[in-house]
C-alpha positions as CSV (number, residue, x, y, z in Angstrom):
1,M,0.1,31.7,-19.4
2,S,0.9,28.0,-19.9
3,L,-1.7,25.7,-18.4
4,L,-1.4,21.9,-17.9
5,V,-4.5,20.0,-16.8
6,I,-4.6,16.3,-16.1
7,E,-7.5,14.3,-14.6
8,R,-7.5,10.8,-13.1
9,T,-10.1,8.7,-11.3
10,Y,-9.1,6.5,-8.4
11,R,-11.0,3.6,-6.7
12,A,-10.6,5.3,-3.3
13,P,-12.7,7.7,-1.3
14,V,-12.0,11.4,-1.3
15,E,-10.8,11.3,2.3
16,K,-8.1,8.8,1.5
17,V,-7.0,10.7,-1.6
18,W,-6.8,13.9,0.5
19,E,-4.7,12.1,3.1
20,A,-2.3,10.9,0.4
21,L,-1.9,14.5,-0.9
22,T,-1.4,16.1,2.6
23,N,0.2,13.5,4.9
24,K,4.0,13.9,4.7
25,E,4.6,10.2,5.4
26,Q,2.2,9.1,2.7
27,M,3.6,11.7,0.3
28,K,7.0,10.1,0.6
29,E,5.5,6.8,-0.5
30,W,4.2,8.1,-3.9
31,Y,5.3,11.7,-4.5
32,F,8.6,13.2,-3.2
33,D,10.5,13.0,0.0
34,V,9.1,16.3,1.3
35,S,10.9,18.1,4.2
36,D,7.6,18.5,6.0
37,F,4.0,19.3,5.1
38,K,0.9,20.9,6.6
39,P,-2.2,21.8,4.5
40,E,-2.1,25.3,5.8
41,P,-1.9,28.5,3.8
42,G,1.6,30.0,4.1
43,F,3.3,26.7,5.0
44,R,6.6,26.3,3.3
45,F,8.2,23.0,2.3
46,H,10.8,21.7,-0.1
47,F,12.0,18.6,-1.8
48,T,14.6,17.6,-4.3
49,G,14.4,16.0,-7.7
50,E,17.0,14.8,-10.1
51,N,17.3,14.9,-13.9
52,E,20.3,13.5,-15.8
53,G,22.5,13.8,-12.7
54,I,21.5,17.3,-11.8
55,V,19.7,17.8,-8.5
56,F,17.1,20.5,-8.3
57,R,15.7,21.8,-5.1
58,H,11.9,22.5,-5.3
59,E,10.6,25.2,-3.0
60,C,6.9,25.5,-2.4
61,V,4.4,27.6,-0.4
62,V,0.8,26.4,0.3
63,V,-1.6,29.0,-1.1
64,E,-5.0,27.3,-0.4
65,A,-6.2,24.2,1.5
66,R,-9.8,23.3,1.7
67,K,-10.2,19.8,3.1
68,P,-11.0,17.5,1.3
69,E,-11.7,19.5,-1.9
70,K,-8.8,21.7,-3.0
71,L,-5.0,22.1,-2.4
72,S,-2.8,24.7,-4.1
73,Y,0.8,25.6,-3.7
74,T,3.5,27.5,-5.5
75,W,6.3,25.6,-7.2
76,R,9.7,27.1,-8.0
77,Y,13.3,26.0,-8.3
78,D,16.0,27.3,-6.0
79,G,18.5,29.4,-8.0
80,Y,16.4,29.5,-11.1
81,T,13.9,32.1,-12.5
82,G,10.2,31.4,-12.7
83,E,7.3,30.3,-10.4
84,S,4.3,28.1,-11.1
85,L,1.2,27.1,-9.3
86,V,0.1,23.5,-8.7
87,T,-3.6,22.8,-7.8
88,F,-5.3,19.6,-6.9
89,E,-9.1,19.4,-6.9
90,L,-11.0,16.4,-5.7
91,F,-14.5,15.4,-6.6
92,K,-16.6,12.4,-5.4
93,A,-17.3,9.9,-8.1
94,E,-19.4,6.8,-8.3
95,Q,-18.8,3.7,-6.2
96,D,-16.7,5.5,-3.6
97,S,-14.2,6.7,-6.1
98,T,-12.5,10.0,-6.5
99,R,-11.9,12.2,-9.6
100,L,-8.7,14.2,-9.2
101,K,-8.1,17.3,-11.4
102,L,-4.5,18.6,-11.5
103,T,-3.8,22.1,-12.8
104,H,-0.2,23.2,-13.2
105,S,-0.1,26.8,-14.4
106,G,2.8,29.1,-15.1
107,T,5.4,26.6,-16.3
108,D,6.2,29.0,-19.1
109,T,7.8,31.3,-16.6
110,F,10.7,28.9,-16.2
111,T,13.6,29.5,-18.6
112,H,15.7,26.4,-17.9
113,P,15.4,23.8,-20.7
114,D,14.6,21.0,-18.2
115,F,11.5,22.8,-17.1
116,D,9.3,22.8,-20.2
117,K,5.7,21.8,-20.4
118,A,6.4,18.5,-22.1
119,D,8.6,17.4,-19.2
120,F,6.0,18.4,-16.7
121,T,3.3,16.5,-18.7
122,T,5.4,13.3,-18.7
123,G,6.2,13.7,-15.0
124,W,2.7,14.3,-13.8
125,N,1.3,11.5,-16.0
126,A,3.7,9.1,-14.3
127,I,3.0,10.5,-10.8
128,L,-0.7,10.5,-11.1
129,G,-1.2,7.6,-13.4
130,D,1.2,5.1,-11.8
131,S,2.6,6.2,-8.4
132,L,-0.5,7.6,-6.8
133,R,-2.8,5.0,-8.4
134,N,-0.6,2.1,-7.1
135,F,-0.5,3.7,-3.7
136,L,-4.2,4.4,-3.4
137,E,-5.9,1.4,-5.1
138,K,-5.9,-2.0,-3.5
139,G,-6.3,-5.6,-4.5
140,D,-5.8,-9.0,-3.0
141,I,-3.7,-12.2,-3.6
142,K,-5.3,-15.6,-4.2
143,K,-3.3,-18.7,-4.2
144,S,-4.4,-22.4,-4.2
145,A,-2.6,-25.7,-4.2
146,R,-4.0,-29.3,-4.2
147,I,-2.2,-31.2,-1.5
148,N,-2.2,-35.0,-1.3
149,A,-2.5,-35.2,2.5
150,P,-5.2,-35.4,5.1
151,A,-6.7,-32.3,6.6
152,H,-5.2,-32.8,10.1
153,I,-1.6,-32.8,8.8
154,I,-2.2,-29.7,6.6
155,W,-3.9,-27.9,9.5
156,D,-1.1,-28.7,11.9
157,I,1.5,-27.2,9.5
158,L,-0.7,-24.2,8.9
159,L,-0.9,-23.4,12.6
160,H,2.9,-23.9,13.1
161,P,4.6,-21.7,10.6
162,D,7.8,-21.1,12.7
163,N,10.9,-22.5,10.9
164,Q,8.5,-23.9,8.2
165,W,6.4,-21.8,5.8
166,G,7.1,-18.7,7.9
167,L,10.6,-18.8,6.2
168,A,8.9,-17.5,3.0
169,F,8.5,-14.1,4.6
170,G,11.4,-11.7,4.8
171,G,14.0,-14.4,5.8
172,G,11.8,-15.9,8.4
173,A,8.7,-15.1,10.5
174,T,7.3,-16.5,13.7
175,V,3.8,-16.2,15.2
176,E,2.5,-15.7,18.8
177,T,-1.1,-16.8,19.3
178,N,-3.3,-19.5,20.7
179,W,-5.4,-19.7,17.6
180,N,-8.7,-19.2,19.4
181,T,-11.5,-16.9,18.1
182,G,-10.7,-13.4,19.3
183,S,-7.1,-14.1,20.2
184,T,-4.2,-11.9,19.2
185,V,-2.0,-12.9,16.3
186,I,1.5,-11.3,16.4
187,W,4.0,-12.0,13.7
188,K,7.7,-11.3,14.4
189,D,10.9,-11.4,12.3
190,T,14.0,-13.4,13.3
191,A,15.2,-10.4,15.3
192,G,12.0,-10.3,17.4
193,N,10.6,-7.2,15.8
194,I,6.8,-7.1,15.3
195,G,5.8,-7.2,11.7
196,A,2.0,-7.6,12.0
197,N,-0.6,-7.5,14.7
198,G,-4.1,-8.9,14.3
199,I,-7.0,-10.9,15.6
200,V,-8.4,-14.3,14.8
201,E,-11.9,-13.5,13.6
202,T,-13.1,-17.0,12.9
203,I,-11.6,-20.5,13.0
204,Q,-13.0,-23.9,12.2
205,P,-10.4,-26.5,12.9
206,E,-9.3,-28.4,9.7
207,A,-11.6,-26.2,7.6
208,S,-11.0,-22.5,7.7
209,L,-9.2,-19.7,9.4
210,H,-9.7,-15.9,9.1
211,I,-7.3,-13.3,10.5
212,R,-7.7,-9.6,10.3
213,Y,-4.9,-7.1,11.1
214,Y,-4.5,-3.7,12.5
215,D,-2.9,-0.9,10.3
216,D,-0.6,-0.2,13.2
217,I,1.7,-2.9,14.7
218,R,1.2,-1.4,18.2
219,P,-2.4,-0.3,18.1
220,P,-3.8,1.8,21.0
221,A,-6.8,0.3,22.9
222,G,-10.0,0.7,20.9
223,T,-8.3,0.9,17.5
224,P,-10.4,-0.7,14.7
225,L,-9.0,-3.5,12.6
226,G,-7.7,-2.5,9.2
227,D,-8.4,-3.6,5.6
228,Y,-5.8,-6.4,5.4
229,A,-6.8,-9.9,6.2
230,E,-5.7,-13.5,5.6
231,Q,-8.1,-16.3,4.9
232,F,-7.2,-20.0,4.7
233,R,-9.7,-22.6,3.6
234,L,-9.3,-26.4,3.1
235,E,-11.5,-28.0,0.4
236,P,-11.7,-31.8,0.7
237,H,-11.8,-34.1,-2.3
238,P,-13.1,-37.7,-2.5
239,D,-9.6,-39.2,-2.9
240,G,-8.5,-37.8,0.5
241,S,-6.5,-34.9,-0.9
242,H,-7.4,-31.3,-0.1
243,T,-7.0,-27.9,-1.9
244,L,-5.7,-25.2,0.3
245,H,-7.0,-21.8,-0.7
246,I,-5.3,-18.7,0.6
247,R,-6.5,-15.1,0.2
248,A,-4.5,-12.1,1.4
249,G,-5.5,-8.5,1.1
250,L,-6.4,-5.8,0.7
251,L,-3.0,-4.5,-0.3
252,S,-1.8,-1.5,-2.3
253,K,-1.2,-2.4,-5.9
254,R,2.4,-1.5,-5.6
255,D,2.9,-4.1,-2.8
256,I,1.1,-7.0,-4.4
257,P,4.0,-8.3,-6.6
258,F,6.3,-8.5,-3.5
259,H,3.7,-10.2,-1.3
260,T,2.6,-12.5,-4.1
261,D,6.2,-13.9,-4.4
262,M,6.2,-14.7,-0.6
263,W,2.8,-16.4,-0.7
264,E,3.8,-18.5,-3.6
265,K,6.8,-19.7,-1.7
266,A,4.8,-20.3,1.4
267,I,2.1,-22.5,-0.2
268,V,4.8,-24.6,-1.9
269,I,6.5,-25.2,1.5
270,I,3.1,-26.1,3.1
271,K,2.4,-28.6,0.3
272,D,5.9,-30.2,0.4
273,L,5.8,-30.6,4.2
274,A,2.3,-32.0,4.2
275,E,2.9,-34.6,1.5
276,K,6.1,-35.8,3.1
277,R,4.3,-36.3,6.5
278,K,1.2,-38.0,5.2
């Protein structure tokens, strides 16, 4: 029997990796657009994949699910002979990391030329080495700009992003808050839709601001804050100029390039506005 084994280690705890493997909404982000999914033996699900213009319907049945250690399901193609077995095994590694072992057996039962072991090897290496890693692992964005303007002007612009540096985000963003420690910070787009919901953790006027956000834009009462935060810090210089330091994260690696572009635009707008008003 053909046996394909691939191992990868991720900088994410076992529980988060298990969630990525079993939560249908998360699966759609890095895997396939599954019809539905429940980590329960006997649960059936399907998804489609395309190769050179041909769409193949994958049909699967969960065989084993032991949270958060092992998940197995059959894998076959509708209308084609053969059936294989996909197994994910999770092991705790150092520094809150997870080692994932994928075993895909039985690929030699497929007779269609698109379903050979080399194709599966290429596919799984891309899925586990790129897609899942970029979904699970996180980083942050750091941007700085030296601004030839006094602190009070930079600070005023920072606290009033509407129709100014908020324009760098998705065509425009406005904020609702009173900028006091513990106050709510709600960002909305130009249509009034909530894009982010957080809390001012600390603020020192004309010096530093730290905001942390919920994972959910409408968090139920008692919901803890998430991993994503924004930090703004003004560093004074003897000539009266200041360096604005911005740090945003944690973000999934796949999202960092997109957000980096927006923060680069935002800090340029802040600098330009401040130096024109000094």
